[in-house]
Backbone and ligand atoms as CSV (ligand in chain L), in Angstrom:
chain,resi,resn,atom,element,x,y,z
A,1,MET,N,N,-46.715,52.298,21.508
A,1,MET,CA,C,-46.830,52.722,22.873
A,1,MET,C,C,-46.236,51.613,23.799
A,2,ILE,N,N,-45.562,52.053,24.798
A,2,ILE,CA,C,-44.928,51.049,25.720
A,2,ILE,C,C,-45.833,50.918,26.934
A,3,PHE,N,N,-46.187,49.692,27.276
A,3,PHE,CA,C,-47.061,49.482,28.413
A,3,PHE,C,C,-46.186,48.774,29.470
A,4,ASP,N,N,-46.232,49.287,30.735
A,4,ASP,CA,C,-45.502,48.686,31.789
A,4,ASP,C,C,-46.441,47.609,32.419
A,5,THR,N,N,-45.911,46.914,33.473
A,5,THR,CA,C,-46.690,45.788,34.033
A,5,THR,C,C,-48.030,46.195,34.622
A,6,GLN,N,N,-48.060,47.446,35.090
A,6,GLN,CA,C,-49.266,47.821,35.756
A,6,GLN,C,C,-50.428,48.108,34.807
A,7,GLU,N,N,-50.082,48.384,33.630
A,7,GLU,CA,C,-51.121,48.647,32.623
A,7,GLU,C,C,-51.305,47.519,31.624
A,8,GLN,N,N,-52.449,47.319,31.213
A,8,GLN,CA,C,-52.707,46.211,30.305
A,8,GLN,C,C,-53.283,46.688,28.941
A,9,LYS,N,N,-53.069,45.859,28.012
A,9,LYS,CA,C,-53.663,46.196,26.698
A,9,LYS,C,C,-54.603,45.129,26.491
A,10,ILE,N,N,-55.877,45.474,26.271
A,10,ILE,CA,C,-56.862,44.430,26.002
A,10,ILE,C,C,-57.605,44.732,24.684
A,11,TYR,N,N,-58.164,43.779,24.110
A,11,TYR,CA,C,-58.799,44.026,22.825
A,11,TYR,C,C,-60.302,43.961,22.997
A,12,HIS,N,N,-60.960,44.993,22.473
A,12,HIS,CA,C,-62.407,45.031,22.536
A,12,HIS,C,C,-62.840,44.206,21.328
A,13,ALA,N,N,-63.521,43.074,21.646
A,13,ALA,CA,C,-63.877,42.091,20.644
A,13,ALA,C,C,-64.657,42.675,19.475
A,14,ARG,N,N,-65.728,43.436,19.890
A,14,ARG,CA,C,-66.651,43.921,18.871
A,14,ARG,C,C,-66.009,44.820,17.815
A,15,HIS,N,N,-65.163,45.750,18.291
A,15,HIS,CA,C,-64.620,46.708,17.394
A,15,HIS,C,C,-63.139,46.430,17.043
A,16,MET,N,N,-62.586,45.524,17.675
A,16,MET,CA,C,-61.220,45.130,17.347
A,16,MET,C,C,-60.231,46.285,17.452
A,17,SER,N,N,-60.537,47.244,18.323
A,17,SER,CA,C,-59.633,48.313,18.558
A,17,SER,C,C,-58.920,48.178,19.860
A,18,THR,N,N,-57.826,48.856,20.027
A,18,THR,CA,C,-57.074,48.704,21.278
A,18,THR,C,C,-57.740,49.502,22.386
A,19,ARG,N,N,-58.006,48.897,23.489
A,19,ARG,CA,C,-58.523,49.648,24.630
A,19,ARG,C,C,-57.381,49.756,25.635
A,20,ILE,N,N,-57.308,50.906,26.269
A,20,ILE,CA,C,-56.211,51.087,27.249
A,20,ILE,C,C,-56.959,51.229,28.619
A,21,VAL,N,N,-56.450,50.424,29.555
A,21,VAL,CA,C,-57.134,50.321,30.886
A,21,VAL,C,C,-56.051,50.720,31.923
A,22,ILE,N,N,-56.335,51.500,32.913
A,22,ILE,CA,C,-55.358,51.811,33.989
A,22,ILE,C,C,-55.939,51.433,35.351
A,23,ASP,N,N,-55.045,51.124,36.238
A,23,ASP,CA,C,-55.375,50.995,37.592
A,23,ASP,C,C,-55.232,52.332,38.259
A,24,THR,N,N,-56.382,52.981,38.583
A,24,THR,CA,C,-56.330,54.415,38.961
A,24,THR,C,C,-55.469,54.673,40.244
A,25,ARG,N,N,-55.554,53.759,41.188
A,25,ARG,CA,C,-54.791,53.917,42.437
A,25,ARG,C,C,-53.240,53.919,42.137
A,26,ASP,N,N,-52.845,52.861,41.434
A,26,ASP,CA,C,-51.416,52.816,41.006
A,26,ASP,C,C,-51.016,54.017,40.211
A,27,PHE,N,N,-51.867,54.387,39.334
A,27,PHE,CA,C,-51.619,55.527,38.409
A,27,PHE,C,C,-51.244,56.770,39.190
A,28,VAL,N,N,-52.040,57.000,40.274
A,28,VAL,CA,C,-51.744,58.118,41.126
A,28,VAL,C,C,-50.577,57.948,42.040
A,29,ASN,N,N,-50.482,56.797,42.644
A,29,ASN,CA,C,-49.378,56.467,43.628
A,29,ASN,C,C,-47.985,56.560,42.952
A,30,PHE,N,N,-48.005,56.147,41.704
A,30,PHE,CA,C,-46.621,56.209,41.009
A,30,PHE,C,C,-46.570,57.391,40.040
A,31,THR,N,N,-47.424,58.398,40.283
A,31,THR,CA,C,-47.503,59.601,39.465
A,31,THR,C,C,-47.261,59.331,37.996
A,32,ARG,N,N,-48.053,58.432,37.515
A,32,ARG,CA,C,-47.907,58.058,36.074
A,32,ARG,C,C,-48.540,59.168,35.169
A,33,SER,N,N,-48.160,59.108,33.889
A,33,SER,CA,C,-48.706,59.922,32.897
A,33,SER,C,C,-48.965,59.171,31.629
A,34,LEU,N,N,-50.031,59.494,30.967
A,34,LEU,CA,C,-50.364,58.740,29.740
A,34,LEU,C,C,-50.715,59.841,28.691
A,35,HIS,N,N,-50.111,59.681,27.517
A,35,HIS,CA,C,-50.381,60.647,26.514
A,35,HIS,C,C,-50.638,59.903,25.219
A,36,GLY,N,N,-51.681,60.225,24.544
A,36,GLY,CA,C,-51.976,59.502,23.270
A,36,GLY,C,C,-53.085,60.165,22.475
A,37,LYS,N,N,-53.431,59.441,21.420
A,37,LYS,CA,C,-54.493,59.859,20.497
A,37,LYS,C,C,-55.556,58.840,20.431
A,38,ILE,N,N,-56.794,59.235,20.349
A,38,ILE,CA,C,-57.876,58.220,20.062
A,38,ILE,C,C,-58.655,58.726,18.876
A,39,LYS,N,N,-59.210,57.715,18.133
A,39,LYS,CA,C,-60.034,58.085,17.005
A,39,LYS,C,C,-61.448,58.388,17.428
A,40,LEU,N,N,-62.068,59.439,16.898
A,40,LEU,CA,C,-63.414,59.761,17.299
A,40,LEU,C,C,-64.378,58.617,17.078
A,41,ASN,N,N,-64.108,57.817,16.012
A,41,ASN,CA,C,-65.022,56.684,15.749
A,41,ASN,C,C,-64.926,55.574,16.719
A,42,GLU,N,N,-63.933,55.622,17.651
A,42,GLU,CA,C,-63.837,54.660,18.703
A,42,GLU,C,C,-64.689,55.043,19.921
A,43,CYS,N,N,-65.146,56.306,19.928
A,43,CYS,CA,C,-65.975,56.842,21.011
A,43,CYS,C,C,-67.417,56.571,20.761
A,44,ILE,N,N,-67.803,55.340,21.113
A,44,ILE,CA,C,-69.152,54.829,20.833
A,44,ILE,C,C,-70.290,55.761,21.347
A,45,ARG,N,N,-70.183,56.096,22.644
A,45,ARG,CA,C,-71.238,56.938,23.280
A,45,ARG,C,C,-71.251,58.373,22.795
A,46,LEU,N,N,-70.084,58.909,22.551
A,46,LEU,CA,C,-69.968,60.291,22.179
A,46,LEU,C,C,-70.568,60.520,20.766
A,47,LYS,N,N,-70.561,59.468,19.910
A,47,LYS,CA,C,-71.090,59.525,18.586
A,47,LYS,C,C,-72.475,60.063,18.532
A,48,ASP,N,N,-73.303,59.753,19.485
A,48,ASP,CA,C,-74.719,60.258,19.503
A,48,ASP,C,C,-74.790,61.730,19.472
A,49,TYR,N,N,-73.728,62.381,19.908
A,49,TYR,CA,C,-73.805,63.826,20.030
A,49,TYR,C,C,-73.123,64.574,18.847
A,50,LEU,N,N,-72.569,63.769,17.929
A,50,LEU,CA,C,-71.755,64.326,16.882
A,50,LEU,C,C,-72.467,64.332,15.511
A,51,ALA,N,N,-72.083,65.267,14.656
A,51,ALA,CA,C,-72.573,65.276,13.270
A,51,ALA,C,C,-71.797,64.232,12.453
A,52,ASP,N,N,-70.538,64.014,12.784
A,52,ASP,CA,C,-69.823,62.927,12.215
A,52,ASP,C,C,-68.655,62.583,13.127
A,53,SER,N,N,-68.057,61.447,12.873
A,53,SER,CA,C,-67.045,60.976,13.870
A,53,SER,C,C,-65.669,60.813,13.147
A,54,GLN,N,N,-65.332,61.814,12.308
A,54,GLN,CA,C,-64.048,61.795,11.735
A,54,GLN,C,C,-63.017,62.570,12.550
A,55,GLY,N,N,-61.805,62.117,12.528
A,55,GLY,CA,C,-60.736,62.858,13.224
A,55,GLY,C,C,-60.286,62.196,14.541
A,56,ASN,N,N,-59.322,62.862,15.120
A,56,ASN,CA,C,-58.714,62.311,16.321
A,56,ASN,C,C,-58.791,63.320,17.490
A,57,LEU,N,N,-58.667,62.775,18.717
A,57,LEU,CA,C,-58.501,63.575,19.873
A,57,LEU,C,C,-57.190,63.282,20.510
A,58,GLU,N,N,-56.557,64.259,21.116
A,58,GLU,CA,C,-55.270,64.042,21.737
A,58,GLU,C,C,-55.558,64.241,23.316
A,59,TYR,N,N,-54.932,63.314,24.052
A,59,TYR,CA,C,-55.221,63.425,25.501
A,59,TYR,C,C,-53.942,63.228,26.306
A,60,ILE,N,N,-53.971,63.857,27.507
A,60,ILE,CA,C,-52.918,63.619,28.455
A,60,ILE,C,C,-53.612,63.381,29.830
A,61,ILE,N,N,-53.190,62.304,30.480
A,61,ILE,CA,C,-53.779,61.989,31.803
A,61,ILE,C,C,-52.601,61.896,32.737
A,62,ASN,N,N,-52.691,62.662,33.859
A,62,ASN,CA,C,-51.610,62.599,34.873
A,62,ASN,C,C,-52.231,62.162,36.172
A,63,GLY,N,N,-51.510,61.291,36.873
A,63,GLY,CA,C,-51.996,60.892,38.216
A,63,GLY,C,C,-51.145,61.692,39.208
A,64,ILE,N,N,-51.775,62.452,40.090
A,64,ILE,CA,C,-50.976,63.270,41.055
A,64,ILE,C,C,-51.649,63.244,42.438
A,65,LEU,N,N,-50.872,63.637,43.387
A,65,LEU,CA,C,-51.361,63.910,44.764
A,65,LEU,C,C,-51.371,65.424,44.964
A,66,ASP,N,N,-52.431,65.974,45.477
A,66,ASP,CA,C,-52.420,67.439,45.655
A,66,ASP,C,C,-51.714,67.771,47.011
A,67,ARG,N,N,-51.730,69.058,47.401
A,67,ARG,CA,C,-51.020,69.478,48.539
A,67,ARG,C,C,-51.407,68.740,49.869
A,68,ASN,N,N,-52.674,68.337,49.904
A,68,ASN,CA,C,-53.181,67.623,51.041
A,68,ASN,C,C,-53.117,66.140,50.798
A,69,ASP,N,N,-52.270,65.705,49.905
A,69,ASP,CA,C,-52.185,64.251,49.580
A,69,ASP,C,C,-53.440,63.596,49.075
A,70,LYS,N,N,-54.326,64.370,48.527
A,70,LYS,CA,C,-55.580,63.818,47.951
A,70,LYS,C,C,-55.220,63.349,46.506
A,71,PRO,N,N,-55.598,62.081,46.209
A,71,PRO,CA,C,-55.252,61.540,44.856
A,71,PRO,C,C,-56.150,62.122,43.814
A,72,MET,N,N,-55.613,62.408,42.673
A,72,MET,CA,C,-56.474,62.965,41.596
A,72,MET,C,C,-55.897,62.675,40.243
A,73,LEU,N,N,-56.800,62.708,39.279
A,73,LEU,CA,C,-56.379,62.537,37.832
A,73,LEU,C,C,-56.560,63.923,37.201
A,74,GLN,N,N,-55.574,64.380,36.459
A,74,GLN,CA,C,-55.691,65.519,35.619
A,74,GLN,C,C,-55.849,65.095,34.197
A,75,VAL,N,N,-56.908,65.476,33.609
A,75,VAL,CA,C,-57.231,65.117,32.289
A,75,VAL,C,C,-57.227,66.268,31.301
A,76,SER,N,N,-56.447,66.258,30.258
A,76,SER,CA,C,-56.588,67.287,29.140
A,76,SER,C,C,-56.956,66.588,27.889
A,77,ILE,N,N,-57.784,67.165,27.225
A,77,ILE,CA,C,-58.270,66.650,25.910
A,77,ILE,C,C,-58.375,67.798,24.905
A,78,LYS,N,N,-57.780,67.573,23.706
A,78,LYS,CA,C,-57.768,68.530,22.706
A,78,LYS,C,C,-58.233,67.917,21.367
A,79,GLY,N,N,-58.957,68.678,20.571
A,79,GLY,CA,C,-59.329,68.209,19.266
A,79,GLY,C,C,-60.484,69.063,18.742
A,80,GLU,N,N,-61.039,68.574,17.637
A,80,GLU,CA,C,-62.193,69.247,17.030
A,80,GLU,C,C,-63.319,68.269,16.856
A,81,LEU,N,N,-64.565,68.762,17.250
A,81,LEU,CA,C,-65.755,67.960,17.055
A,81,LEU,C,C,-66.714,68.661,16.141
A,82,ASN,N,N,-67.450,67.873,15.311
A,82,ASN,CA,C,-68.512,68.415,14.569
A,82,ASN,C,C,-69.826,68.150,15.265
A,83,LEU,N,N,-70.426,69.219,15.823
A,83,LEU,CA,C,-71.784,69.060,16.451
A,83,LEU,C,C,-72.837,69.490,15.497
A,84,ASN,N,N,-74.043,69.303,15.940
A,84,ASN,CA,C,-75.194,69.852,15.112
A,84,ASN,C,C,-75.687,71.141,15.740
A,85,CYS,N,N,-75.827,72.171,14.904
A,85,CYS,CA,C,-76.402,73.458,15.354
A,85,CYS,C,C,-77.837,73.174,15.744
A,86,GLN,N,N,-78.218,73.607,16.855
A,86,GLN,CA,C,-79.649,73.416,17.347
A,86,GLN,C,C,-80.635,74.274,16.661
A,87,ARG,N,N,-80.126,75.210,15.889
A,87,ARG,CA,C,-81.108,76.051,15.136
A,87,ARG,C,C,-81.354,75.545,13.704
A,88,CYS,N,N,-80.292,75.295,13.008
A,88,CYS,CA,C,-80.443,74.903,11.591
A,88,CYS,C,C,-80.137,73.374,11.392
A,89,LEU,N,N,-79.630,72.733,12.388
A,89,LEU,CA,C,-79.232,71.300,12.393
A,89,LEU,C,C,-78.027,71.027,11.443
A,90,GLY,N,N,-77.386,72.025,11.005
A,90,GLY,CA,C,-76.165,71.901,10.191
A,90,GLY,C,C,-75.011,71.657,11.055
A,91,LYS,N,N,-73.851,71.287,10.370
A,91,LYS,CA,C,-72.592,71.025,11.078
A,91,LYS,C,C,-72.059,72.288,11.748
A,92,LEU,N,N,-71.503,72.084,12.921
A,92,LEU,CA,C,-70.979,73.178,13.695
A,92,LEU,C,C,-69.666,72.744,14.334
A,93,LEU,N,N,-68.570,73.385,13.951
A,93,LEU,CA,C,-67.295,73.002,14.453
A,93,LEU,C,C,-67.105,73.433,15.876
A,94,HIS,N,N,-66.647,72.537,16.719
A,94,HIS,CA,C,-66.532,72.830,18.158
A,94,HIS,C,C,-65.086,72.503,18.528
A,95,GLU,N,N,-64.305,73.540,18.934
A,95,GLU,CA,C,-62.904,73.327,19.368
A,95,GLU,C,C,-62.939,72.821,20.732
A,96,LEU,N,N,-62.291,71.697,20.937
A,96,LEU,CA,C,-62.252,71.068,22.251
A,96,LEU,C,C,-60.924,71.400,22.899
A,97,ASN,N,N,-60.910,71.957,24.073
A,97,ASN,CA,C,-59.732,72.212,24.834
A,97,ASN,C,C,-60.050,72.078,26.345
A,98,LEU,N,N,-60.167,70.824,26.707
A,98,LEU,CA,C,-60.694,70.535,28.062
A,98,LEU,C,C,-59.621,70.264,29.099
A,99,LYS,N,N,-59.705,70.763,30.207
A,99,LYS,CA,C,-58.820,70.458,31.261
A,99,LYS,C,C,-59.646,70.145,32.565
A,100,SER,N,N,-59.545,68.938,33.030
A,100,SER,CA,C,-60.412,68.581,34.208
A,100,SER,C,C,-59.506,68.033,35.293
A,101,THR,N,N,-59.921,68.234,36.549
A,101,THR,CA,C,-59.251,67.620,37.632
A,101,THR,C,C,-60.289,66.723,38.323
A,102,LEU,N,N,-60.013,65.450,38.432
A,102,LEU,CA,C,-60.979,64.534,38.989
A,102,LEU,C,C,-60.419,63.901,40.298
A,103,PHE,N,N,-61.081,64.167,41.358
A,103,PHE,CA,C,-60.671,63.594,42.631
A,103,PHE,C,C,-61.017,62.046,42.692
A,104,LEU,N,N,-60.068,61.325,43.024
A,104,LEU,CA,C,-60.268,59.852,43.124
A,104,LEU,C,C,-60.827,59.509,44.527
A,105,VAL,N,N,-62.016,58.889,44.541
A,105,VAL,CA,C,-62.671,58.466,45.761
A,105,VAL,C,C,-62.840,56.956,45.788
A,106,GLU,N,N,-62.971,56.482,47.030
A,106,GLU,CA,C,-62.999,55.043,47.261
A,106,GLU,C,C,-64.348,54.398,47.204
A,107,ASN,N,N,-65.417,55.253,47.381
A,107,ASN,CA,C,-66.761,54.659,47.388
A,107,ASN,C,C,-67.815,55.625,47.001
A,108,GLU,N,N,-69.020,55.131,46.754
A,108,GLU,CA,C,-70.152,55.998,46.346
A,108,GLU,C,C,-70.461,57.124,47.382
A,109,LYS,N,N,-70.264,56.803,48.618
A,109,LYS,CA,C,-70.650,57.797,49.653
A,109,LYS,C,C,-69.689,59.038,49.491
A,110,GLU,N,N,-68.411,58.785,49.366
A,110,GLU,CA,C,-67.522,59.894,49.119
A,110,GLU,C,C,-67.881,60.656,47.884
A,111,LEU,N,N,-68.293,59.883,46.891
A,111,LEU,CA,C,-68.614,60.532,45.578
A,111,LEU,C,C,-69.813,61.395,45.737
A,112,SER,N,N,-70.781,60.969,46.561
A,112,SER,CA,C,-71.978,61.902,46.766
A,112,SER,C,C,-71.667,63.120,47.517
A,113,TYR,N,N,-70.676,62.977,48.481
A,113,TYR,CA,C,-70.316,64.243,49.194
A,113,TYR,C,C,-69.706,65.223,48.216
A,114,LEU,N,N,-68.821,64.643,47.323
A,114,LEU,CA,C,-68.134,65.570,46.350
A,114,LEU,C,C,-69.229,66.199,45.436
A,115,ASP,N,N,-70.263,65.449,45.059
A,115,ASP,CA,C,-71.224,65.924,44.090
A,115,ASP,C,C,-71.919,67.140,44.642
A,116,GLU,N,N,-71.957,67.268,45.911
A,116,GLU,CA,C,-72.637,68.458,46.561
A,116,GLU,C,C,-71.943,69.759,46.256
A,117,ASP,N,N,-70.637,69.641,45.995
A,117,ASP,CA,C,-69.833,70.830,45.663
A,117,ASP,C,C,-69.663,70.865,44.046
A,118,GLU,N,N,-70.273,71.793,43.462
A,118,GLU,CA,C,-70.212,71.805,41.976
A,118,GLU,C,C,-68.872,72.168,41.403
A,119,SER,N,N,-67.973,72.711,42.300
A,119,SER,CA,C,-66.708,73.150,41.698
A,119,SER,C,C,-65.654,71.994,41.633
A,120,VAL,N,N,-66.065,70.831,42.238
A,120,VAL,CA,C,-65.137,69.710,42.120
A,120,VAL,C,C,-65.803,68.483,41.463
A,121,GLU,N,N,-65.032,67.674,40.793
A,121,GLU,CA,C,-65.493,66.557,40.153
A,121,GLU,C,C,-64.827,65.333,40.787
A,122,GLY,N,N,-65.562,64.286,41.036
A,122,GLY,CA,C,-64.988,63.083,41.630
A,122,GLY,C,C,-65.156,61.899,40.716
A,123,ILE,N,N,-64.328,60.903,40.959
A,123,ILE,CA,C,-64.472,59.650,40.153
A,123,ILE,C,C,-64.056,58.507,41.009
A,124,LEU,N,N,-64.786,57.448,40.846
A,124,LEU,CA,C,-64.562,56.263,41.669
A,124,LEU,C,C,-63.294,55.550,41.269
A,125,ALA,N,N,-62.449,55.207,42.259
A,125,ALA,CA,C,-61.182,54.519,41.969
A,125,ALA,C,C,-61.474,53.110,41.507
A,126,THR,N,N,-60.771,52.578,40.502
A,126,THR,CA,C,-60.996,51.274,40.032
A,126,THR,C,C,-59.754,50.765,39.430
A,127,PRO,N,N,-59.596,49.377,39.527
A,127,PRO,CA,C,-58.339,48.757,39.062
A,127,PRO,C,C,-58.349,48.714,37.510
A,128,ASP,N,N,-59.498,48.981,36.878
A,128,ASP,CA,C,-59.578,48.783,35.380
A,128,ASP,C,C,-60.395,49.927,34.789
A,129,MET,N,N,-59.863,51.072,34.823
A,129,MET,CA,C,-60.541,52.195,34.165
A,129,MET,C,C,-60.242,52.298,32.706
A,130,ASP,N,N,-61.274,52.299,31.915
A,130,ASP,CA,C,-61.058,52.349,30.473
A,130,ASP,C,C,-60.878,53.881,30.058
A,131,ILE,N,N,-59.731,54.125,29.457
A,131,ILE,CA,C,-59.281,55.478,29.140
A,131,ILE,C,C,-60.301,56.105,28.165
A,132,ILE,N,N,-60.707,55.363,27.170
A,132,ILE,CA,C,-61.651,55.959,26.157
A,132,ILE,C,C,-62.979,56.343,26.836
A,133,GLU,N,N,-63.457,55.519,27.704
A,133,GLU,CA,C,-64.714,55.798,28.394
A,133,GLU,C,C,-64.575,57.039,29.297
A,134,LEU,N,N,-63.420,57.151,29.951
A,134,LEU,CA,C,-63.158,58.285,30.801
A,134,LEU,C,C,-63.177,59.604,30.015
A,135,ILE,N,N,-62.495,59.534,28.845
A,135,ILE,CA,C,-62.429,60.718,27.950
A,135,ILE,C,C,-63.859,61.062,27.420
A,136,GLU,N,N,-64.537,60.060,26.962
A,136,GLU,CA,C,-65.929,60.322,26.487
A,136,GLU,C,C,-66.741,60.941,27.591
A,137,ASP,N,N,-66.706,60.431,28.773
A,137,ASP,CA,C,-67.524,61.045,29.813
A,137,ASP,C,C,-67.217,62.489,30.060
A,138,GLU,N,N,-65.915,62.775,30.082
A,138,GLU,CA,C,-65.494,64.147,30.289
A,138,GLU,C,C,-65.968,65.091,29.203
A,139,ILE,N,N,-65.899,64.606,27.980
A,139,ILE,CA,C,-66.374,65.442,26.785
A,139,ILE,C,C,-67.866,65.669,26.872
A,140,ILE,N,N,-68.602,64.555,27.101
A,140,ILE,CA,C,-70.081,64.619,27.118
A,140,ILE,C,C,-70.535,65.603,28.205
A,141,LEU,N,N,-69.911,65.457,29.377
A,141,LEU,CA,C,-70.292,66.373,30.506
A,141,LEU,C,C,-70.034,67.828,30.144
A,142,ASN,N,N,-69.073,68.088,29.360
A,142,ASN,CA,C,-68.627,69.498,29.063
A,142,ASN,C,C,-69.123,69.986,27.695
A,143,LEU,N,N,-70.016,69.247,26.996
A,143,LEU,CA,C,-70.470,69.751,25.724
A,143,LEU,C,C,-71.413,70.934,25.930
A,144,PRO,N,N,-71.433,71.911,24.946
A,144,PRO,CA,C,-72.313,72.993,25.104
A,144,PRO,C,C,-73.789,72.526,25.135
A,145,PHE,N,N,-74.607,73.065,25.951
A,145,PHE,CA,C,-75.951,72.612,26.118
A,145,PHE,C,C,-76.768,72.746,24.820
A,146,SER,N,N,-76.673,73.865,24.235
A,146,SER,CA,C,-77.428,74.142,22.964
A,146,SER,C,C,-76.505,74.804,21.893
A,147,PRO,N,N,-75.681,74.001,21.276
A,147,PRO,CA,C,-74.664,74.618,20.390
A,147,PRO,C,C,-75.460,75.254,19.136
A,148,ARG,N,N,-74.965,76.474,18.799
A,148,ARG,CA,C,-75.522,77.175,17.669
A,148,ARG,C,C,-74.431,77.872,16.846
A,149,HIS,N,N,-74.691,78.004,15.572
A,149,HIS,CA,C,-73.838,78.892,14.762
A,149,HIS,C,C,-74.037,80.301,15.254
A,150,LYS,N,N,-73.056,81.124,14.969
A,150,LYS,CA,C,-73.241,82.571,15.108
A,150,LYS,C,C,-74.405,83.005,14.169
A,151,GLU,N,N,-75.149,84.045,14.605
A,151,GLU,CA,C,-76.275,84.447,13.796
A,151,GLU,C,C,-76.060,84.540,12.296
A,152,ASN,N,N,-74.854,85.049,11.895
A,152,ASN,CA,C,-74.665,85.287,10.410
A,152,ASN,C,C,-74.229,84.012,9.716
A,153,ASP,N,N,-73.683,82.989,10.508
A,153,ASP,CA,C,-73.245,81.780,9.846
A,153,ASP,C,C,-74.339,80.752,9.740
A,154,CYS,N,N,-75.417,80.960,10.425
A,154,CYS,CA,C,-76.489,79.952,10.506
A,154,CYS,C,C,-77.299,80.048,9.287
A,155,SER,N,N,-77.672,78.836,8.775
A,155,SER,CA,C,-78.469,78.890,7.522
A,155,SER,C,C,-79.948,79.132,7.722
A,156,THR,N,N,-80.386,79.018,9.023
A,156,THR,CA,C,-81.835,79.301,9.258
A,156,THR,C,C,-81.849,80.511,10.279
A,157,LYS,N,N,-82.588,81.518,9.981
A,157,LYS,CA,C,-82.695,82.593,10.871
A,157,LYS,C,C,-84.098,82.933,11.284
A,158,LYS,N,N,-84.965,81.994,10.898
A,158,LYS,CA,C,-86.388,82.229,11.170
A,158,LYS,C,C,-86.693,82.017,12.691
A,159,LEU,N,N,-87.521,82.932,13.143
A,159,LEU,CA,C,-87.892,82.857,14.615
A,159,LEU,C,C,-88.556,81.590,15.000
A,160,THR,N,N,-89.316,80.995,14.085
A,160,THR,CA,C,-90.078,79.745,14.422
A,160,THR,C,C,-89.139,78.612,14.764
A,161,ASP,N,N,-87.970,78.546,14.023
A,161,ASP,CA,C,-87.034,77.476,14.280
A,161,ASP,C,C,-86.391,77.663,15.668
A,162,ASN,N,N,-86.139,78.939,15.928
A,162,ASN,CA,C,-85.529,79.192,17.255
A,162,ASN,C,C,-86.436,78.735,18.368
A,163,TYR,N,N,-87.678,79.015,18.184
A,163,TYR,CA,C,-88.764,78.636,19.125
A,163,TYR,C,C,-88.749,77.136,19.362
A,164,THR,N,N,-88.677,76.309,18.256
A,164,THR,CA,C,-88.751,74.904,18.335
A,164,THR,C,C,-87.574,74.355,19.071
A,165,ALA,N,N,-86.452,74.912,18.735
A,165,ALA,CA,C,-85.166,74.433,19.394
A,165,ALA,C,C,-85.253,74.614,20.837
A,166,GLU,N,N,-85.693,75.831,21.268
A,166,GLU,CA,C,-85.749,76.183,22.721
A,166,GLU,C,C,-86.740,75.225,23.398
A,167,LYS,N,N,-87.816,74.922,22.735
A,167,LYS,CA,C,-88.848,74.108,23.323
A,167,LYS,C,C,-88.374,72.677,23.549
A,168,LYS,N,N,-87.527,72.170,22.632
A,168,LYS,CA,C,-87.092,70.780,22.773
A,168,LYS,C,C,-85.995,70.588,23.780
A,169,ARG,N,N,-85.164,71.595,23.999
A,169,ARG,CA,C,-83.971,71.447,24.824
A,169,ARG,C,C,-84.251,70.986,26.270
A,170,PRO,N,N,-85.188,71.555,26.956
A,170,PRO,CA,C,-85.351,71.146,28.378
A,170,PRO,C,C,-85.505,69.627,28.568
A,171,PHE,N,N,-86.204,69.008,27.596
A,171,PHE,CA,C,-86.386,67.565,27.671
A,171,PHE,C,C,-85.106,66.833,27.324
A,172,ALA,N,N,-84.382,67.302,26.405
A,172,ALA,CA,C,-83.047,66.715,25.974
A,172,ALA,C,C,-82.155,66.778,27.217
A,173,ALA,N,N,-82.168,67.914,27.832
A,173,ALA,CA,C,-81.289,68.074,29.025
A,173,ALA,C,C,-81.673,67.167,30.130
A,174,LEU,N,N,-82.901,66.958,30.368
A,174,LEU,CA,C,-83.403,66.019,31.365
A,174,LEU,C,C,-82.938,64.622,31.149
A,175,LEU,N,N,-83.084,64.217,29.899
A,175,LEU,CA,C,-82.625,62.919,29.498
A,175,LEU,C,C,-81.158,62.727,29.737
A,176,GLU,N,N,-80.423,63.734,29.448
A,176,GLU,CA,C,-78.950,63.611,29.593
A,176,GLU,C,C,-78.647,63.457,31.072
A,177,LEU,N,N,-79.272,64.222,31.882
A,177,LEU,CA,C,-79.090,64.141,33.335
A,177,LEU,C,C,-79.384,62.715,33.839
A,178,LYS,N,N,-80.419,62.169,33.374
A,178,LYS,CA,C,-80.788,60.781,33.739
A,178,LYS,C,C,-79.687,59.811,33.363
A,179,LYS,N,N,-79.147,59.961,32.201
A,179,LYS,CA,C,-78.131,59.032,31.725
A,179,LYS,C,C,-76.835,59.110,32.598
A,180,LEU,N,N,-76.632,60.299,33.178
A,180,LEU,CA,C,-75.353,60.482,33.875
A,180,LEU,C,C,-75.434,59.979,35.317
A,181,HIS,N,N,-76.633,59.818,35.833
A,181,HIS,CA,C,-76.735,59.454,37.262
A,181,HIS,C,C,-77.316,58.075,37.493
L,1,ZN,ZN,ZN,-76.991,76.876,12.361
């Protein structure tokens, strides 16, 4: 991959893998585009949600200005994830095909205004945004709340298990909300 002067390549000491960092304002102002692959096992936070972390994800990130000159990042992520079925706890293949538009904002106040509108997503502008973390956040935000096999593919069909899974989820959801805010 070729890196121009605005982008840097840094090494994450603990994992010795390549981290890619962008300056979000420059990225938008110069309408840059970044296309690449990341290994699922580099996605440290996402791992908690997965049955295993084998495989790759493909991403495209575009910096653009919309019709009203509002800066934004367009993020597309494709790949396959193995989640755990909430009914039988077995592996469940989840096809990922995410497309998000993130409005770039300058401060927390702007961000909280955006948060009031559920149809738009905002992100704080920063000179050193870690691409892997950005991708992880987008995936985690968009994961199915209670992934399950289809009735006939699931290894457990007992009503009692269904009941337990339903009972646990509200708390899991609350915890996830706390982590995000
Ligand atoms: Zn299942």
